[in-house]
PAZAPA-4460 file (N, C-alpha, C; in steps of 0.05 Angstrom, whole numbers, plus 32768, in hexadecimal, padded with zeros to 4 digits):
% residues 310
    n_x    n_y    n_z   ca_x   ca_y   ca_z    c_x    c_y    c_z   seq   type   mol
   861E   8BF6   8E9C   8636   8BE6   8EA1   862A   8BCB   8EA8     1      X     A
   8636   8BB4   8E9E   862D   8B94   8EAD   863C   8B99   8EC2     2      X     A
   8630   8B85   8ED6   863F   8B7E   8EF6   8655   8B66   8EF5     3      X     A
   866B   8B71   8EF5   8684   8B5E   8EF1   8677   8B3F   8F05     4      X     A
   867A   8B27   8EF7   867D   8B0E   8F0A   868E   8B08   8F10     5      X     A
   869B   8AFE   8F1E   86B7   8AF4   8F2A   86B8   8AD6   8F1B     6      X     A
   86D6   8AD2   8F12   86D5   8AB5   8F0F   86CC   8AAD   8EEA     7      X     A
   86CC   8ABD   8EE2   86C2   8ABD   8EC3   86DC   8AB4   8EB7     8      X     A
   86D9   8AA1   8EA9   86EB   8A98   8E90   86E7   8A98   8E73     9      X     A
   86F4   8AA6   8E64   86FC   8AA6   8E44   870A   8A96   8E3A    10      X     A
   8706   8A85   8E20   8714   8A79   8E0E   871D   8A8B   8DFE    11      X     A
   8737   8A92   8DF7   873E   8AA9   8DE5   8746   8A98   8DCC    12      X     A
   873E   8A96   8DB9   8744   8A86   8D9D   8759   8AA8   8D83    13      X     A
   8769   8AA3   8D88   8778   8AB8   8D76   8775   8AB7   8D59    14      X     A
   878E   8AC3   8D4D   8786   8AC4   8D36   87A2   8AB4   8D27    15      X     A
   87A4   8AA8   8D0E   87B7   8A95   8CFF   87B7   8A8C   8CEC    16      X     A
   8795   8A90   8CD9   8795   8A86   8CB8   8794   8A6A   8CC4    17      X     A
   87A3   8A57   8CB9   87A1   8A39   8CB6   87A7   8A2E   8CD5    18      X     A
   87B8   8A39   8CE2   87C4   8A37   8CFC   87AD   8A30   8D13    19      X     A
   879A   8A40   8D01   8781   8A3F   8D16   8775   8A28   8D1C    20      X     A
   8776   8A16   8D09   876E   89F6   8D0C   8773   89EF   8D25    21      X     A
   8794   89F6   8D34   8797   89E6   8D4F   8783   89F4   8D66    22      X     A
   8773   8A09   8D64   875E   8A0D   8D6D   8745   89F3   8D7A    23      X     A
   8740   89E5   8D68   8731   89D2   8D72   8737   89BE   8D75    24      X     A
   8751   89B1   8D7C   8762   89A5   8D84   8764   89AB   8DA6    25      X     A
   8760   89CC   8DAA   8765   89D7   8DCB   874B   89CE   8DD4    26      X     A
   8733   89D8   8DBE   871A   89D9   8DCB   8711   89B6   8DD4    27      X     A
   8720   89A6   8DC1   8715   898C   8DC9   8724   8983   8DE2    28      X     A
   873D   8985   8DE5   8746   897A   8E05   8736   898C   8E19    29      X     A
   8734   89A7   8E17   8729   89B4   8E28   870F   89AF   8E38    30      X     A
   8700   89A0   8E22   86E2   899C   8E27   86E9   897A   8E32    31      X     A
   8702   8966   8E24   86FD   894B   8E2F   870E   894D   8E52    32      X     A
   8719   8965   8E59   8722   8967   8E77   870F   8974   8E85    33      X     A
   86F5   897E   8E76   86E2   8992   8E86   86EF   89AA   8E90    34      X     A
   8701   89B4   8E86   870A   89D0   8E8E   86F3   89E2   8E80    35      X     A
   86ED   89F0   8E98   86D2   8A01   8E93   86E0   8A1F   8E87    36      X     A
   86C6   8A2D   8E79   86CD   8A46   8E69   86B5   8A4F   8E5F    37      X     A
   86B2   8A6C   8E66   8687   8A70   8E6C   868B   8A81   8E4E    38      X     A
   86A0   8A83   8E3E   8698   8A99   8E24   86B4   8A89   8E10    39      X     A
   86B2   8A8D   8DF9   86C8   8A86   8DE1   86CE   8AA2   8DDB    40      X     A
   86E1   8AAE   8DD4   86E4   8AD2   8DC8   86F7   8AC5   8DB8    41      X     A
   86F6   8AD2   8D9A   86FF   8AC7   8D81   8709   8ADF   8D76    42      X     A
   8722   8ADC   8D6A   872E   8AEB   8D53   8739   8ADE   8D3C    43      X     A
   8729   8AED   8D23   8737   8AE4   8D0F   8730   8AC2   8D07    44      X     A
   8749   8ABD   8D0C   873A   8A99   8CF8   872C   8A8B   8D14    45      X     A
   873B   8A95   8D2B   8728   8A8D   8D46   870A   8A90   8D4C    46      X     A
   870B   8AAB   8D39   86E9   8AB8   8D35   86DA   8A9E   8D29    47      X     A
   86E1   8A99   8D0D   86D8   8A83   8D03   86D7   8A69   8D0F    48      X     A
   86ED   8A5E   8D1D   86E7   8A46   8D2E   86D4   8A4B   8D44    49      X     A
   86DA   8A65   8D4E   86CB   8A62   8D69   86A4   8A60   8D69    50      X     A
   86A5   8A6E   8D4D   8687   8A6E   8D47   8679   8A5C   8D3F    51      X     A
   8685   8A48   8D35   8680   8A30   8D2E   8678   8A1D   8D40    52      X     A
   8686   8A21   8D58   867F   8A0F   8D6E   866B   8A1C   8D7C    53      X     A
   8670   8A2E   8D86   865B   8A3A   8D8E   863C   8A3F   8D88    54      X     A
   8637   8A35   8D6D   8620   8A36   8D68   8618   8A17   8D69    55      X     A
   8629   8A06   8D69   8622   89EA   8D75   863C   89DB   8D85    56      X     A
   8642   89DC   8D9C   864E   89DA   8DAC   865A   89B6   8DA7    57      X     A
   8662   89B5   8D90   8670   898E   8D8B   8681   898F   8D78    58      X     A
   8699   898C   8D92   86B4   8988   8D85   86B2   897C   8D65    59      X     A
   86A6   8960   8D65   86A2   8955   8D4D   8695   8966   8D37    60      X     A
   8683   8971   8D35   867B   8983   8D29   8686   8994   8D18    61      X     A
   8698   89AD   8D34   86A8   89BE   8D2E   86BE   89B5   8D1B    62      X     A
   86CF   899F   8D1F   86DD   8997   8D0F   86D7   898B   8CF8    63      X     A
   86BF   897C   8CF1   86BA   8971   8CD3   86B1   8988   8CCB    64      X     A
   86AB   89A3   8CD8   86A2   89BB   8CC3   86C4   89D1   8CBC    65      X     A
   86CF   89CB   8CD1   86E9   89D8   8CC8   86F7   89CF   8CB2    66      X     A
   86FD   89AA   8CB3   8700   899A   8CA0   86F2   899C   8C81    67      X     A
   86DE   899D   8C87   86CC   89A8   8C72   86D4   89BB   8C5D    68      X     A
   86D9   89D2   8C68   86DA   89EE   8C5F   86FF   89E9   8C4A    69      X     A
   8707   89DE   8C5B   8723   89DE   8C4F   871F   89CB   8C39    70      X     A
   8718   89B2   8C3B   8718   899D   8C2C   8705   89A3   8C13    71      X     A
   86F3   89B2   8C0E   86E6   89BB   8BFC   86F6   89C0   8BDE    72      X     A
   86ED   89B4   8BCC   86F9   89C1   8BB4   8700   89DB   8BAC    73      X     A
   86E9   89EC   8BB3   86EF   8A07   8BAB   8701   8A14   8BBC    74      X     A
   86FE   8A0C   8BD7   8713   8A16   8BED   872B   8A17   8BDB    75      X     A
   873B   89FC   8BD6   8755   89F6   8BCC   875A   89FF   8BB5    76      X     A
   8748   8A07   8BA2   8747   8A19   8B88   874B   8A37   8B8C    77      X     A
   874A   8A3F   8BA3   874A   8A56   8BAE   8766   8A67   8BB4    78      X     A
   8769   8A80   8BAB   8778   8A8C   8BB9   8783   8A87   8BD7    79      X     A
   8770   8A85   8BE3   8777   8A79   8C07   8785   8A5E   8C07    80      X     A
   876F   8A49   8BF1   8777   8A2C   8BEE   8796   8A28   8BE2    81      X     A
   8796   8A3B   8BD7   87AD   8A2E   8BC0   87C7   8A3C   8BC4    82      X     A
   87C1   8A53   8BD5   87DD   8A5C   8BDE   87F7   8A54   8BE3    83      X     A
   87F1   8A43   8BFD   8810   8A34   8C03   8818   8A26   8BF2    84      X     A
   8807   8A1A   8BDF   880F   8A02   8BCC   8821   8A10   8BB4    85      X     A
   8813   8A27   8BA8   881E   8A3B   8B98   883F   8A40   8B95    86      X     A
   883D   8A52   8BB5   8850   8A5F   8BBE   8866   8A51   8BC4    87      X     A
   8865   8A3A   8BCB   8873   8A20   8BD1   888A   8A1A   8BC2    88      X     A
   8882   8A22   8BA1   8891   8A16   8B8D   88AB   8A28   8B87    89      X     A
   88BD   8A1C   8B7A   88D5   8A28   8B7E   88D3   8A43   8B78    90      X     A
   88EB   8A50   8B76   88EA   8A6F   8B71   88EF   8A75   8B51    91      X     A
   88FB   8A5E   8B44   8900   8A5F   8B29   88DE   8A60   8B1F    92      X     A
   88C8   8A53   8B25   88B2   8A58   8B1E   889E   8A71   8B21    93      X     A
   88AD   8A7F   8B30   889E   8A9E   8B3A   888B   8AAA   8B28    94      X     A
   8895   8AA6   8B0A   8887   8ABA   8AFD   8872   8AAA   8AF3    95      X     A
   8875   8A91   8AF6   885B   8A7C   8AEA   884C   8A7F   8AF6    96      X     A
   884B   8A7E   8B13   8846   8A7F   8B27   8831   8A93   8B30    97      X     A
   8840   8AB1   8B25   882C   8AC6   8B2A   881A   8ACA   8B14    98      X     A
   881F   8ABF   8AFA   8813   8ABF   8AE1   87F4   8AAB   8AE9    99      X     A
   8801   8A95   8AF5   87E4   8A80   8AF9   87D3   8A8F   8B0A   100      X     A
   87E0   8A9D   8B26   87D0   8AA8   8B36   87BD   8AC3   8B26   101      X     A
   87CB   8ACE   8B12   87B7   8AE5   8B0E   87A2   8ADA   8AFC   102      X     A
   87AA   8AC3   8AEF   8797   8ABA   8ADD   8779   8AAF   8AE7   103      X     A
   8783   8AAA   8B04   876F   8A98   8B0A   8763   8AB0   8B1C   104      X     A
   876F   8AC0   8B2D   8760   8AD0   8B43   875F   8AED   8B33   105      X     A
   8775   8AF8   8B18   8774   8B19   8B20   877E   8B1B   8B33   106      X     A
   8791   8B0E   8B45   87A1   8B1C   8B60   87A5   8B36   8B61   107      X     A
   87BD   8B3F   8B4B   87C7   8B57   8B45   87BA   8B72   8B40   108      X     A
   879C   8B6E   8B34   8794   8B84   8B2C   877D   8B87   8B47   109      X     A
   8775   8B74   8B54   876B   8B71   8B6C   877B   8B7D   8B87   110      X     A
   8790   8B7C   8B85   87A1   8B87   8B97   87AA   8B9E   8B97   111      X     A
   87B3   8BA8   8B7C   87AC   8BCB   8B7C   8790   8BD4   8B77   112      X     A
   8780   8BC9   8B79   8766   8BDE   8B6E   874E   8BD2   8B7F   113      X     A
   874B   8BC0   8B90   873C   8BB8   8BA4   8741   8BBB   8BC2   114      X     A
   8730   8BB4   8BCD   8730   8BB2   8BE8   873E   8B9C   8BF5   115      X     A
   873D   8B7F   8BEB   8746   8B6F   8BE9   8746   8B58   8BD5   116      X     A
   8754   8B3E   8BD6   8760   8B32   8BC2   8742   8B22   8BBB   117      X     A
   8738   8B18   8BD7   8716   8B10   8BD3   8704   8B1D   8BD3   118      X     A
   86E8   8B1A   8BC5   86D6   8B2F   8BC2   86BE   8B1A   8BD5   119      X     A
   86A8   8B2E   8BD9   8693   8B20   8BED   8686   8B03   8BE6   120      X     A
   868A   8B06   8BCF   867B   8AE9   8BC2   8693   8AD4   8BC3   121      X     A
   86AA   8AD7   8BC3   86BE   8AC3   8BCE   86BE   8AB7   8BE7   122      X     A
   86C2   8AD3   8BF2   86B8   8AC9   8C13   86A0   8ABF   8C1D   123      X     A
   8687   8AC1   8C0F   8674   8AB2   8C0F   8670   8A95   8C10   124      X     A
   867E   8A91   8BF9   8683   8A78   8BEC   8695   8A67   8BFA   125      X     A
   86AF   8A73   8C08   86C0   8A67   8C0B   86C0   8A5D   8C2B   126      X     A
   86AE   8A7A   8C3A   86B2   8A75   8C54   869B   8A81   8C62   127      X     A
   868D   8A93   8C59   8674   8A98   8C63   8661   8A82   8C6A   128      X     A
   8659   8A72   8C56   8643   8A5D   8C56   864A   8A4D   8C69   129      X     A
   865D   8A4F   8C79   8662   8A3A   8C8E   8664   8A4A   8CB0   130      X     A
   865E   8A64   8CAC   8660   8A70   8CCD   863E   8A75   8CD3   131      X     A
   863B   8A79   8CE1   8625   8A74   8CF1   8619   8A90   8CE7   132      X     A
   85FA   8A90   8CDC   85E9   8AA7   8CD2   85D9   8AAE   8CE8   133      X     A
   85E1   8AAC   8CFE   85CA   8AB6   8D0E   85D3   8ACE   8D27   134      X     A
   85C6   8AD4   8D35   85D0   8AE4   8D46   85DB   8ADE   8D61   135      X     A
   85E9   8AED   8D72   8601   8AE4   8D83   85EE   8ADB   8D98   136      X     A
   85D8   8AE5   8D9F   85C0   8AE2   8DB0   85B7   8AC0   8DAC   137      X     A
   85B7   8AB3   8D94   85AE   8A99   8D8C   85C9   8A85   8D8A   138      X     A
   85DE   8A8E   8D95   85F1   8A75   8D9F   85EE   8A69   8DB0   139      X     A
   85F5   8A54   8DAD   85ED   8A41   8DC2   8607   8A3F   8DE1   140      X     A
   861B   8A4B   8DD9   8631   8A50   8DEC   8636   8A68   8DE2   141      X     A
   863E   8A80   8DFC   864B   8A9A   8DF9   865E   8A9A   8DE6   142      X     A
   865B   8AB2   8DD3   8676   8AB7   8DBD   8677   8AD4   8DB7   143      X     A
   868E   8AE0   8DB5   8691   8AEF   8DAE   86A6   8AF4   8D9C   144      X     A
   86B2   8B07   8D88   86C6   8B0A   8D7A   86CD   8B29   8D7E   145      X     A
   86E8   8B31   8D6F   86F5   8B4D   8D6B   86F9   8B4F   8D4D   146      X     A
   86F6   8B6C   8D4A   86F7   8B74   8D31   870B   8B96   8D35   147      X     A
   870F   8B9D   8D21   871C   8BB9   8D1F   8715   8BC9   8D13   148      X     A
   8708   8BDD   8D19   86F9   8BED   8D09   8710   8C0A   8CFD   149      X     A
   8711   8BFE   8CE1   8725   8C11   8CD4   871B   8C33   8CD7   150      X     A
   870C   8C3B   8CD3   8704   8C54   8CDA   870A   8C62   8CF1   151      X     A
   8703   8C53   8D08   870E   8C57   8D27   8726   8C51   8D34   152      X     A
   872B   8C3F   8D21   874A   8C36   8D2B   8745   8C25   8D47   153      X     A
   8730   8C13   8D4A   8731   8C13   8D6A   8722   8BF5   8D60   154      X     A
   8727   8BE0   8D78   8718   8BCA   8D7A   86FB   8BC3   8D7C   155      X     A
   86E9   8BB5   8D6D   86D0   8BB4   8D7D   86C9   8B95   8D80   156      X     A
   86C1   8B92   8D94   86B9   8B7A   8D9D   8697   8B75   8D9A   157      X     A
   8694   8B5B   8D88   8680   8B55   8D77   866B   8B3F   8D92   158      X     A
   865F   8B4A   8DA0   8647   8B33   8DAC   8629   8B34   8DA8   159      X     A
   8622   8B44   8D98   8607   8B4D   8D9A   8606   8B4F   8D72   160      X     A
   85ED   8B4C   8D69   85E7   8B4B   8D46   85ED   8B2E   8D3C   161      X     A
   85F6   8B3B   8D22   85FD   8B1A   8D13   8617   8B13   8D1A   162      X     A
   8619   8AF9   8D14   8634   8AEB   8D1D   863F   8AEA   8D08   163      X     A
   8638   8AE3   8CF1   8646   8AE2   8CD6   8651   8B02   8CD8   164      X     A
   8646   8B10   8CCF   8652   8B27   8CCB   866A   8B2F   8CDC   165      X     A
   8666   8B2B   8CF0   867A   8B31   8D06   868F   8B22   8D09   166      X     A
   868D   8B03   8D06   86A6   8AF3   8D00   86B1   8AFB   8CE0   167      X     A
   86A4   8AFD   8CCC   86B4   8B05   8CB3   86BB   8B25   8CBF   168      X     A
   86B9   8B2F   8CCA   86C4   8B51   8CCE   86DC   8B45   8CE3   169      X     A
   86E2   8B30   8CEC   86FB   8B2D   8D02   870B   8B1E   8CF3   170      X     A
   8703   8B0C   8CDF   8712   8AFC   8CC5   871C   8B10   8CB4   171      X     A
   871A   8B2E   8CB1   8717   8B31   8C96   8737   8B41   8C93   172      X     A
   8749   8B28   8C8D   876A   8B34   8C8A   876D   8B43   8C7F   173      X     A
   8776   8B5B   8C7F   8783   8B6C   8C6B   878C   8B6C   8C55   174      X     A
   878A   8B73   8C37   8790   8B6C   8C21   8785   8B56   8C15   175      X     A
   8778   8B3D   8C2A   8778   8B25   8C1F   8751   8B26   8C1A   176      X     A
   8744   8B2F   8C2C   8728   8B2B   8C37   8725   8B4C   8C3D   177      X     A
   870E   8B5A   8C2C   8703   8B78   8C27   86FA   8B7E   8C47   178      X     A
   86FF   8B97   8C51   86EE   8B99   8C6A   86D5   8B95   8C67   179      X     A
   86C6   8B89   8C83   86B1   8B81   8C83   869D   8BA0   8C8A   180      X     A
   8686   8BA2   8C82   8680   8BC4   8C89   8668   8BAC   8C9C   181      X     A
   865E   8BC3   8CB2   8653   8BC1   8CD1   8644   8BD6   8CD0   182      X     A
   8630   8BD5   8CCD   861D   8BFA   8CDC   862D   8C0F   8CD1   183      X     A
   8634   8C0A   8CB3   8649   8C24   8CAC   8661   8C20   8CB0   184      X     A
   8672   8C0F   8CC0   8686   8C16   8CC1   8698   8BFE   8CB7   185      X     A
   86B8   8C01   8CAF   86C4   8BE9   8CA6   86D5   8BE0   8CB6   186      X     A
   86D0   8BC6   8CB4   86E3   8BB5   8CC9   86ED   8B9E   8CBC   187      X     A
   870F   8B9C   8CCC   8720   8B84   8CC3   8726   8B75   8CD0   188      X     A
   8738   8B65   8CD8   8744   8B4D   8CE4   874B   8B59   8CFE   189      X     A
   873C   8B4C   8D15   8742   8B59   8D35   875A   8B55   8D41   190      X     A
   876D   8B40   8D33   8789   8B3A   8D3A   879D   8B53   8D36   191      X     A
   878F   8B65   8D2E   87A6   8B7E   8D1B   87AB   8B8E   8D3B   192      X     A
   8799   8B8D   8D48   879F   8B96   8D68   879E   8B86   8D75   193      X     A
   8785   8B76   8D7F   8783   8B5E   8D92   878A   8B3F   8D87   194      X     A
   879F   8B3C   8D81   87A1   8B24   8D79   8797   8B08   8D8A   195      X     A
   8799   8B09   8D9D   878C   8AF0   8DAB   8775   8AFA   8DC2   196      X     A
   876A   8B13   8DB7   874E   8B1B   8DD1   8751   8B21   8DE8   197      X     A
   8769   8B2C   8DF5   8772   8B33   8E12   8761   8B48   8E1A   198      X     A
   8765   8B56   8E09   8756   8B76   8E0E   8736   8B71   8E0D   199      X     A
   8731   8B62   8DF8   8712   8B5D   8DF6   870F   8B4E   8E14   200      X     A
   871B   8B3C   8E1B   8718   8B26   8E36   8712   8B3F   8E4E   201      X     A
   8720   8B57   8E4F   871D   8B6B   8E65   8709   8B77   8E61   202      X     A
   86F9   8B7E   8E4D   86EB   8B8E   8E45   86D4   8B83   8E4D   203      X     A
   86CF   8B66   8E4D   86B7   8B5B   8E4F   86BC   8B51   8E69   204      X     A
   86D0   8B54   8E82   86CC   8B50   8E9A   86D2   8B32   8E9C   205      X     A
   86E9   8B2A   8E86   86EC   8B09   8E97   8704   8B0A   8EAC   206      X     A
   86FE   8AF7   8EB9   8717   8AF7   8ED1   8730   8AE4   8ECD   207      X     A
   8724   8ACD   8EB3   873A   8ABD   8EB2   873E   8AB6   8E94   208      X     A
   8753   8AB7   8E84   8752   8AB8   8E6C   8766   8A98   8E63   209      X     A
   875A   8A86   8E59   876D   8A72   8E47   8769   8A83   8E29   210      X     A
   8785   8A7D   8E24   878B   8A90   8E0D   8793   8A6D   8DF3   211      X     A
   878D   8A6F   8DE0   879C   8A5A   8DCE   87A0   8A72   8DB1   212      X     A
   87BE   8A6B   8DB2   87D2   8A7C   8DA8   87DE   8A72   8D8E   213      X     A
   87D5   8A74   8D77   87E1   8A68   8D60   87F0   8A7E   8D4B   214      X     A
   87F7   8A91   8D54   8807   8A9D   8D48   881D   8A8F   8D3D   215      X     A
   8832   8A96   8D32   884E   8A89   8D25   8865   8A9C   8D27   216      X     A
   8866   8AA5   8D48   887F   8AB3   8D4A   8894   8AA5   8D56   217      X     A
   8893   8A8C   8D53   88AC   8A79   8D5F   88BC   8A73   8D41   218      X     A
   88B8   8A77   8D2B   88C6   8A76   8D13   88DC   8A88   8D13   219      X     A
   88F3   8A77   8D19   8911   8A8E   8D1A   890D   8AA2   8CFE   220      X     A
   8911   8A93   8CEE   8914   8AA1   8CD6   88F7   8AA1   8CC1   221      X     A
   88F3   8AAF   8CBD   88D3   8ABC   8CAE   88D7   8AAF   8C91   222      X     A
   88C3   8A9B   8C86   88BA   8A92   8C6A   88B4   8AAB   8C58   223      X     A
   88C8   8AB8   8C4C   88B3   8ACA   8C40   88B7   8AC3   8C1F   224      X     A
   8898   8AC5   8C13   88A4   8AB5   8BF5   888C   8AC8   8BE8   225      X     A
   887C   8ADC   8BF0   886B   8AEC   8BE3   886B   8B03   8BFA   226      X     A
   884F   8B10   8BEA   884C   8B2F   8BF5   883D   8B26   8C0C   227      X     A
   882A   8B0E   8C0C   8818   8B08   8C22   882A   8AFC   8C3D   228      X     A
   883D   8AF2   8C2F   8852   8AE8   8C4A   8863   8B04   8C56   229      X     A
   8866   8B12   8C4B   8874   8B28   8C52   8857   8B36   8C62   230      X     A
   883B   8B3F   8C5D   8827   8B49   8C6D   882A   8B39   8C87   231      X     A
   882C   8B22   8C89   8823   8B15   8C9B   883E   8B18   8CB1   232      X     A
   8851   8B14   8CA2   8868   8B1B   8CB6   886A   8B32   8CC1   233      X     A
   8868   8B43   8CB4   8861   8B5C   8CBE   884C   8B60   8CD8   234      X     A
   883C   8B60   8CD0   881D   8B54   8CE0   8824   8B45   8CFE   235      X     A
   8834   8B2A   8CF6   883D   8B1B   8D0E   8853   8B2F   8D1D   236      X     A
   8864   8B41   8D18   887B   8B47   8D22   886E   8B64   8D31   237      X     A
   8859   8B73   8D21   884D   8B87   8D38   8840   8B83   8D4C   238      X     A
   8832   8B67   8D40   881C   8B61   8D62   8831   8B4C   8D79   239      X     A
   884F   8B49   8D6E   885E   8B3E   8D85   885B   8B50   8D9A   240      X     A
   8862   8B68   8D9C   8867   8B78   8DAF   8849   8B82   8DBB   241      X     A
   8839   8B7E   8DAD   8817   8B80   8DB4   8816   8B6C   8DCA   242      X     A
   8816   8B54   8DBD   880F   8B3F   8DCA   8823   8B3B   8DE7   243      X     A
   883A   8B3E   8DE2   884B   8B39   8DF7   8844   8B40   8E14   244      X     A
   8838   8B5D   8E15   8828   8B68   8E25   8811   8B5D   8E2D   245      X     A
   87FD   8B58   8E1C   87E1   8B59   8E1B   87E4   8B30   8E2F   246      X     A
   87F6   8B22   8E20   87F1   8B09   8E2D   87FE   8B07   8E4A   247      X     A
   8811   8B1C   8E53   8813   8B17   8E6D   87F6   8B18   8E7A   248      X     A
   87E3   8B23   8E6F   87C8   8B25   8E89   87B9   8B07   8E7D   249      X     A
   87C8   8AF5   8E6B   87B6   8ADA   8E6C   87BF   8ACE   8E82   250      X     A
   87A4   8AB6   8E89   87A8   8AAA   8E9C   87B8   8A91   8E97   251      X     A
   87B4   8A87   8E7B   87BC   8A6F   8E71   87C7   8A73   8E58   252      X     A
   87DA   8A71   8E4B   87E8   8A70   8E34   87E8   8A53   8E24   253      X     A
   87D7   8A4B   8E0F   87D9   8A33   8DFA   87ED   8A3B   8DE3   254      X     A
   87FE   8A32   8DDD   8810   8A36   8DC5   8810   8A1B   8DB8   255      X     A
   87F5   8A1C   8DA6   87F2   89F9   8DA2   8806   89F5   8D81   256      X     A
   880E   8A08   8D71   881D   89FD   8D5D   8837   8A04   8D60   257      X     A
   8847   89EB   8D60   8860   89EC   8D64   8874   89E8   8D46   258      X     A
   886B   89D7   8D30   887A   89DC   8D16   8874   89FF   8D08   259      X     A
   888A   8A03   8CFD   8883   8A0B   8CE2   8873   8A14   8CD1   260      X     A
   885C   8A0D   8CDA   8845   8A0E   8CC2   883D   8A25   8CBC   261      X     A
   8842   8A24   8C9D   8835   8A45   8C92   881F   8A4E   8C9C   262      X     A
   881A   8A66   8C94   87F7   8A6F   8C99   87E4   8A63   8C8F   263      X     A
   87EF   8A61   8C71   87DB   8A51   8C5A   87DC   8A2F   8C5A   264      X     A
   87EA   8A2C   8C6A   87E7   8A0D   8C66   87D2   8A03   8C66   265      X     A
   87BE   89FC   8C5D   87A5   89F5   8C68   87A3   89CC   8C64   266      X     A
   87B2   89C9   8C57   87B7   89B2   8C56   87C2   89A3   8C72   267      X     A
   87D1   89AD   8C87   87DA   89A5   8C9F   87BD   89A6   8CB2   268      X     A
   87AB   89AD   8CAD   8793   89B0   8CBE   878D   8998   8CD2   269      X     A
   8792   8983   8CCA   878A   8970   8CD9   87A8   896C   8CED   270      X     A
   87BA   8971   8CE4   87D0   8970   8CF4   87D8   8989   8D0E   271      X     A
   87CA   8998   8D01   87C1   89B0   8D19   87AC   89B1   8D30   272      X     A
   879A   899D   8D26   8787   8996   8D3A   879E   8985   8D51   273      X     A
   87A0   896F   8D46   87AE   8962   8D5A   87C6   896B   8D6E   274      X     A
   87CE   8980   8D62   87E2   8990   8D6D   87D9   899D   8D84   275      X     A
   87C0   89A9   8D7F   87B6   89BF   8D92   87A7   89AB   8DA8   276      X     A
   879F   8990   8DA0   878E   897F   8DB6   87A9   8976   8DC7   277      X     A
   87C1   8972   8DBA   87DA   8961   8DD2   87E9   8979   8DDC   278      X     A
   87E8   8990   8DD7   87F5   89AB   8DE4   87EB   89B3   8DF7   279      X     A
   87CF   89B2   8DF4   87B4   89B4   8E0E   87B7   8999   8E22   280      X     A
   87B0   8989   8E18   87B8   8971   8E29   87CD   8979   8E3E   281      X     A
   87E0   8975   8E37   87FC   897F   8E44   8802   8993   8E5B   282      X     A
   87F0   89A5   8E51   87EA   89BC   8E65   87CF   89BC   8E72   283      X     A
   87C4   89A7   8E80   87AA   89A7   8E86   87AB   89AE   8EA4   284      X     A
   87C3   899F   8EB2   87C9   89A4   8EC9   87CC   89C4   8ED6   285      X     A
   87DF   89C9   8EC6   87E3   89EB   8EC2   87CA   89FD   8EC5   286      X     A
   87B8   89F1   8EB5   87A1   8A03   8EA9   878C   89FE   8EC5   287      X     A
   878D   89E2   8ED3   877C   89DF   8EEB   8787   89F2   8F07   288      X     A
   87A6   89F6   8F0C   87AF   8A01   8F14   87AD   8A20   8F12   289      X     A
   87B5   8A2C   8F04   87AA   8A49   8EFC   878E   8A51   8EFD   290      X     A
   877D   8A40   8EF0   8761   8A46   8EF5   8754   8A3F   8F12   291      X     A
   8764   8A35   8F1E   8761   8A2C   8F3E   8745   8A1E   8F3C   292      X     A
   874A   8A0F   8F2A   8739   89F7   8F2C   873A   89D3   8F3E   293      X     A
   874F   89DD   8F51   8754   89BF   8F58   8746   89C0   8F74   294      X     A
   8738   89C6   8F79   871D   89CB   8F8A   8708   89BA   8F7B   295      X     A
   8704   89A1   8F83   86EF   8993   8F74   86CE   89A5   8F72   296      X     A
   86C3   89B2   8F83   86B2   89C2   8F87   86AF   89D2   8F77   297      X     A
   86C8   89E3   8F75   86C8   89FB   8F62   86CA   89F2   8F49   298      X     A
   86D3   89DB   8F40   86D5   89D1   8F1E   86B3   89CF   8F1C   299      X     A
   86A5   89BC   8F2D   868D   89B8   8F2D   867C   89D3   8F2A   300      X     A
   867E   89E9   8F3D   8672   89FD   8F39   8674   8A0A   8F1E   301      X     A
   8689   8A09   8F17   8693   8A19   8EFA   8683   8A0C   8EDD   302      X     A
   867C   89F0   8EDC   8675   89E4   8EC9   8658   89E4   8ED1   303      X     A
   8648   89E0   8EE5   862D   89E8   8EE9   8624   8A03   8EDE   304      X     A
   8635   8A16   8EE3   8632   8A33   8EDD   8634   8A36   8EBB   305      X     A
   8643   8A26   8EAC   8643   8A22   8E93   8630   8A14   8E85   306      X     A
   862A   89F5   8E91   8611   89F1   8E86   85EE   8A04   8E81   307      X     A
   85F2   8A11   8EA0   85D8   8A23   8E9B   85E2   8A3A   8E86   308      X     A
   85F9   8A42   8E84   85F9   8A57   8E70   85F8   8A50   8E4E   309      X     A
   85FD   8A35   8E4F   85F4   8A1F   8E32   85E8   8A18   8E30   310      X     A
***
């Protein structure tokens, strides 16, 4: 067991598909205001964002890579990139939409006969090539992510071994992505149990947590257009109870998504980044107060320690 150090701070980036782009704005604002944190813990889309940043702690690079992913033609034409556009059409066209999706992706057969709509080749082409293909030990800034083991029914914190495998496991949204096999076990989206990595922070002996929660709980009436929407709504509802108790343990909670932006609306990526930035800026004094950073010496100590770690 490792010794617990006092005043360790984690930045926790939660899951939320397209809404996870708000994390980029959150990181930018925290860095500009010199708010210290010792590591990033990501879940699902938060793991994707966190891994790219921790390999190269440059906010400009993070935004560039993030937008490059969703602006690529192959992503736009994929089931992930085109889902919001196709499902936003009128209900009168539903048969046409399903027929189009079936022709493009064989979606119905994949849902019924395989473990995910996307296969390993799809994931590598759309997402895998952007995730750091290195070990956790070689990351320039400390990083961890969370997945859920299907066989054991428990979360696992990944902070050793392959970053790429761990992030793909953490982001393996059930039905859409197939489970990711690591060491003979199958892993799915960490948000199924630990949506904002609060439990992971406790296990890693973190004292203060800054949580960026991009979930969609503020929508009073859910937008239900298709089976994936139902799955997401069920997952959001189930996680609401867990998160309510988990978030009571968080030091600071940032909720950077204010509009009813659909989980698959990647066209709103730039808007989400800006929303994350502006929301965090408005909470800077609260963050400093709750992290007890009013004392200039204490703030300097945190920042110097972070430089040494990176």
